C-alpha positions in Angstrom: 126.9 117.4 66.2 124.4 116.0 68.7 125.4 114.5 72.1 125.1 110.8 70.9 127.2 111.5 67.8 129.8 113.4 69.8 130.0 110.6 72.4 130.5 108.0 69.6 133.2 110.2 67.9 135.0 110.6 71.2 134.7 106.8 71.9 136.1 105.9 68.4 138.9 108.5 68.7 140.1 107.2 72.1 139.8 103.6 70.8 142.1 104.4 67.9 144.5 106.3 70.2 144.7 103.4 72.6 145.3 101.0 69.7 148.1 103.3 68.4 149.6 103.4 71.9 149.7 99.6 71.9 151.2 99.5 68.5 154.0 101.9 69.7 154.7 99.7 72.7 153.4 101.9 75.4 151.5 99.2 77.2 152.7 96.9 79.9 152.4 93.2 79.1 153.0 90.1 81.2 156.4 88.7 80.0 159.7 89.5 81.6 160.9 91.0 78.3 157.8 93.2 78.1 155.8 90.9 75.8 152.4 89.3 76.3 152.5 85.5 76.8 150.2 83.0 75.0 150.5 79.4 76.0 148.9 77.3 73.3 146.3 74.7 74.2 144.6 72.2 71.9 142.8 73.4 68.7 139.3 72.2 67.8 138.1 72.7 64.2 134.8 74.5 64.3 134.2 75.4 60.6 135.5 74.3 57.2 134.4 75.7 53.8 135.5 75.4 50.2 136.3 78.8 48.8 136.6 80.0 45.3 136.9 83.2 43.3 133.4 84.4 44.4 134.4 84.6 48.0 132.0 83.9 50.9 131.0 84.8 54.4 131.7 82.2 57.1 129.9 82.5 60.4 130.8 80.4 63.4 127.5 79.2 64.9 126.6 76.5 67.4 130.2 75.3 67.7 130.0 74.9 71.4 133.1 77.2 71.7 133.5 80.9 72.6 134.0 81.6 68.9 130.2 81.5 68.2 129.4 84.8 66.4 132.7 85.3 64.8 132.3 86.1 61.0 135.0 85.8 58.4 134.2 87.8 55.2 136.2 86.7 52.2 135.7 89.2 49.3 135.5 88.1 45.6 138.9 87.7 44.2 140.7 87.3 47.5 141.9 83.7 46.8 144.4 83.1 44.0 142.9 79.6 43.4 140.1 77.4 44.8 140.9 76.2 48.3 139.5 75.5 51.7 139.2 77.8 54.8 139.3 76.2 58.2 138.5 78.1 61.5 139.5 76.4 64.7 139.3 77.3 68.4 142.4 77.2 70.6 141.8 76.9 74.3 145.2 78.2 75.4 145.9 81.0 77.9 146.8 84.7 77.3 148.5 86.6 80.1 148.5 90.4 80.0 149.2 93.2 82.5 147.1 95.7 80.6 143.7 95.0 79.0 141.4 92.0 79.4 141.7 89.0 77.1 138.6 88.1 75.2 139.1 84.4 76.0 138.6 83.7 72.3 141.4 82.5 70.0 140.6 81.6 66.4 143.0 79.6 64.3 142.3 80.7 60.7 143.9 78.6 57.9 143.6 79.3 54.2 144.4 75.7 53.1 148.0 76.3 52.2 147.5 79.8 50.7 150.1 82.0 52.4 148.9 85.4 51.2 145.6 86.6 49.7 145.0 89.0 46.8 142.6 91.0 48.9 142.2 91.2 52.7 139.6 89.2 54.6 137.6 90.8 57.4 137.3 89.2 60.8 134.1 90.5 62.6 133.7 90.0 66.3 131.1 91.1 68.7 131.7 92.0 72.3 129.2 92.0 75.2 127.3 95.2 75.8 128.1 94.8 79.5 131.9 95.1 78.8 133.2 98.5 80.1 135.7 99.0 77.4 137.0 101.9 75.4 138.5 99.9 72.7 139.3 96.5 71.2 142.7 95.6 69.8 143.2 92.5 67.7 146.4 90.4 67.7 148.0 87.7 65.6 149.8 85.1 67.8 152.9 83.6 66.3 154.1 80.0 67.0 156.2 81.2 69.9 153.1 82.8 71.6 154.2 86.4 70.8 151.5 88.9 69.8 151.5 91.3 66.8 148.8 93.9 66.2 146.2 93.2 63.5 144.7 96.1 61.5 141.4 97.4 63.1 139.4 98.3 60.1 136.1 99.4 61.8 134.6 99.6 65.3 131.0 100.3 66.0 130.5 101.0 69.7 126.7 101.2 69.3 126.5 97.6 67.9 129.5 96.4 69.9 131.2 95.1 66.8 134.9 95.3 65.8 136.3 94.4 62.4 139.9 93.4 61.7 141.6 92.9 58.3 144.3 90.4 57.2 145.9 89.1 54.1 147.5 86.0 55.8 146.4 83.0 57.8 146.8 83.6 61.5 146.0 82.6 65.0 143.8 85.6 66.1 142.6 87.0 69.4 141.5 90.4 70.7 141.9 92.3 73.9 139.5 94.7 75.6 140.9 98.0 76.7 139.7 100.3 79.5 140.1 104.0 79.0 142.8 105.7 81.2 140.6 108.8 81.1 137.6 107.3 82.7 135.5 107.4 79.6 133.1 104.4 79.5 130.7 103.1 76.9 127.2 104.0 78.1 
């Protein structure tokens, strides 16, 4: 294995391990009860699209919000019936003791559909200047509490992370720094 491939493998391994540590509750968050705190702001709709059995890719572009660049991939057969997807941007505030909030909160609505037949993929890019070892996605419930979202792929060379969900959600992600001093080069 060459040096670049080894570096990428180590980076992906530590990203996964840090994500697992967060899933197991080994991170310190802002709330008095150990939980992160999200205070909802207002939500601005940035993209709406009719969706059917064929699926589609929805890309947020030129919305004037930090969500520009977010892509929602809906595979064929995901929706049980024709419907509408709406993506909105919420300008609330996330407080953490560990990690750095992305500053991006997407409100993803499936037009009344509560569960899909196949998962959709949420693709996000992060700045190449970020000194991060991992990216962890979260769903935010209506009380402002966070639950991890499945990380399906991370590409540290392209600075892209992909998350999967079967349900509508309020979604954000957090950048993690490595406790071992490993940085993306």
